[in-house]
C-alpha positions in Angstrom: 111.2 90.1 123.6 114.0 92.4 122.5 116.8 93.6 124.8 119.6 95.9 123.8 122.4 96.5 126.3 125.4 98.8 126.1 125.3 98.9 122.3 128.3 100.7 120.8 128.7 101.4 117.1 131.0 103.6 115.1 130.6 104.6 111.5 134.0 105.8 110.3 135.3 108.3 112.8 131.8 109.0 114.2 130.3 107.2 117.2 126.6 106.6 116.6 125.8 104.7 119.7 127.4 104.8 123.2 126.1 102.4 125.8 122.7 102.4 124.2 120.2 100.2 126.2 116.4 99.5 126.1 113.9 96.7 126.3 110.8 96.0 124.2 108.1 93.7 125.6 106.0 91.3 123.6 102.8 92.9 122.2 104.1 96.5 122.4 103.8 99.1 119.6 107.0 101.1 120.0 107.7 104.4 118.2 111.5 105.1 117.6 112.0 108.8 117.3 114.9 111.4 117.3 116.5 114.0 115.1 117.8 113.1 111.6 121.2 111.4 111.7 121.1 109.9 115.2 121.1 106.3 113.8 117.5 105.1 113.9 117.8 103.1 110.7 121.3 101.9 111.7 119.8 100.5 114.9 117.3 98.4 113.0 120.1 97.1 110.8 122.1 96.2 113.9 119.1 94.2 115.3 118.8 92.4 112.0 122.6 91.7 111.8 122.7 93.5 108.4 125.4 95.4 110.3 127.5 93.2 112.6 130.5 95.3 113.7 128.9 96.6 116.8 129.7 95.7 120.4 127.4 95.2 123.3 124.4 92.9 123.4 121.3 92.5 121.3 119.1 89.6 122.5 115.9 88.3 121.0 113.9 86.1 123.4 116.9 85.9 125.7 119.3 84.7 122.9 122.0 86.8 121.3 121.0 87.6 117.7 124.6 86.7 116.8 123.7 83.1 117.8 120.5 82.9 115.7 120.9 81.7 112.2 119.8 84.3 109.6 117.0 82.1 108.3 115.7 81.6 111.8 116.0 85.3 112.5 113.9 86.0 109.4 111.2 83.8 110.7 111.0 85.8 113.9 111.7 89.4 112.6 110.4 91.1 109.5 111.7 94.4 108.2 110.0 97.0 105.9 112.4 99.7 104.8 111.4 103.2 103.9 111.5 102.6 100.1 113.0 100.3 97.6 116.2 101.6 96.1 115.9 99.0 93.3 112.5 97.8 91.9 112.8 94.2 90.8 110.7 92.7 88.0 108.2 91.0 90.2 104.5 90.9 90.2 102.6 91.8 93.4 101.9 88.2 94.2 105.6 87.2 93.6 106.7 90.0 95.9 104.3 88.7 98.6 105.6 85.1 98.1 109.1 86.2 99.0 107.8 86.5 102.5 107.4 82.8 102.8 111.0 81.8 101.8 112.4 81.8 105.4 109.9 79.0 106.1 110.9 76.9 103.1 113.6 74.3 102.5 116.1 75.1 99.8 114.5 74.9 96.3 111.2 73.8 97.8 108.1 75.2 96.2 105.4 77.0 98.1 102.8 74.7 99.6 99.0 75.4 99.5 99.3 76.7 103.1 102.1 79.1 102.0 100.0 80.4 99.1 97.0 80.9 101.3 99.0 82.9 103.8 100.3 85.1 101.0 96.8 85.6 99.6 95.4 86.5 103.0 98.2 89.0 103.5 97.6 90.7 100.1 93.9 90.8 100.8 94.4 92.3 104.3 96.4 95.2 102.8 93.9 95.6 99.9 96.3 94.8 97.1 95.1 91.3 96.1 92.9 92.6 93.3 96.0 93.7 91.3 98.2 90.8 92.3 99.3 90.2 88.7 100.5 93.8 88.2 104.3 94.5 88.2 105.7 96.2 91.2 107.2 99.0 89.2 103.7 99.9 87.8 102.4 100.8 91.3 102.1 104.1 93.1 104.2 104.7 96.2 101.3 104.0 98.5 100.4 100.7 96.7 104.0 99.6 96.7 104.4 100.2 100.4 101.3 98.1 101.1 102.8 95.3 99.0 106.0 95.4 101.0 104.0 95.3 104.3 102.0 92.4 103.0 105.2 90.5 102.2 106.5 91.2 105.7 103.3 90.0 107.3 103.4 86.8 105.1 106.6 86.0 107.0 104.4 85.5 110.1 106.9 87.3 112.3 106.7 88.0 116.0 108.4 91.4 115.6 107.9 93.8 112.8 110.5 96.5 112.2 109.3 99.5 110.2 111.4 102.4 108.8 109.0 105.3 108.3 106.4 103.2 106.5 104.1 106.2 105.6 106.7 108.7 104.5 105.7 110.4 101.2 102.3 108.9 101.2 99.0 110.8 100.8 96.6 110.9 103.7 94.4 108.1 102.5 97.3 105.6 102.2 98.8 106.8 105.5 95.5 106.2 107.3 95.0 102.8 105.7 98.4 101.6 106.6 98.2 103.0 110.2 94.8 101.5 110.7 96.1 98.1 109.6 99.2 98.3 111.9 97.0 99.2 114.9 94.7 96.3 114.1 97.5 93.6 113.8 99.1 94.9 116.9 95.9 94.7 118.9 94.4 91.5 117.4 97.5 89.4 116.6 99.6 90.8 119.5 102.3 91.5 116.8 105.1 93.5 118.4 106.0 96.6 116.3 109.1 98.8 116.4 108.6 101.7 114.0 110.8 104.6 113.1 108.7 107.7 112.7 109.1 111.5 112.5 105.3 112.0 112.9 105.1 112.6 116.6 101.4 113.2 116.6 100.7 109.8 115.1 103.2 108.2 117.5 101.4 109.8 120.4 98.1 108.3 119.2 99.1 104.9 117.9 102.1 103.8 120.0 102.1 102.3 123.5 105.7 103.1 124.1 108.2 105.7 122.8 112.0 105.5 122.6 113.9 108.6 121.7 117.5 108.7 120.5 119.9 111.7 120.7 123.6 112.0 121.0 124.2 108.3 120.7 122.0 107.3 123.6 118.4 106.8 124.7 117.2 110.1 126.0 113.5 109.1 126.5 111.9 105.7 127.2 108.3 105.8 128.3 104.7 106.5 127.5 103.4 108.8 124.7 101.7 111.0 127.3 105.0 111.6 129.1 106.7 112.4 125.9 104.3 115.1 124.7 105.5 118.1 126.8 107.3 121.2 125.6 110.2 120.6 128.0 110.7 116.9 127.0 110.4 117.6 123.3 112.9 120.5 123.5 115.4 118.3 125.2 115.2 115.8 122.3 115.0 118.0 119.3 116.5 121.3 120.5 113.6 123.5 119.5 110.4 124.8 121.1 107.0 123.2 120.3 103.4 124.5 120.5 101.0 121.9 121.9 97.3 121.6 122.3 94.9 119.0 123.5 93.3 116.6 121.0 89.6 117.6 121.0 88.3 114.1 121.6 91.1 112.2 123.2 92.7 114.9 125.4 96.2 113.9 124.3 98.7 116.6 123.6 99.3 117.2 119.9 101.9 119.3 118.2 100.7 122.4 116.4 102.4 124.2 113.5 104.3 127.3 114.7 103.5 130.6 113.1 
């Protein structure tokens, strides 16, 4: 579905990516990990062509993203950023409706089908019951659910997520994670998610990609990732691990 080959990107005098390459197959749930500052968010912005001054190749479905019109790209790929830097004066329903605009002709109103898709997305994330509330009146967890609902209303094939559960309490984290697992499994929606929660990545993701020093330093299964030696190579520190009591997967323990 997505193929990145020999990606090179400089930010000022700093080289963020050097010959960075990886593939994502349809239906995968991919965790994108790595130390702070390695360019994980920048990579998503390159894929979306928010940033365009990179060299190399990024292909979606065998076609360079440079050759896909932005509106067509928005029909295929949805993006949920970590947080809104600016909160616009929209209701929850209006925010959800923004997800349908890649599918509309200029100035065309939403059809009945469009509105049904929006309502279904809001319902699936549990925010339909306050659809007339303003976005700026919501808690962080509620707002994140609305952003995710709007992204799902786009009906994308690929969902890009930038730390979707950061700063959320355990209930909101689990509700969002449960929904992502379900749409990945039931709808075969491909997900590429930036996360610093390695334990959750090990449990939820089918595939992990780790960035460090401008390159992919790990590309494989969660089980292969969760070893002290592998994690030390990526993050430069020692980790304490123990088996999950039910699943047997290695989990990271707090160090004391």
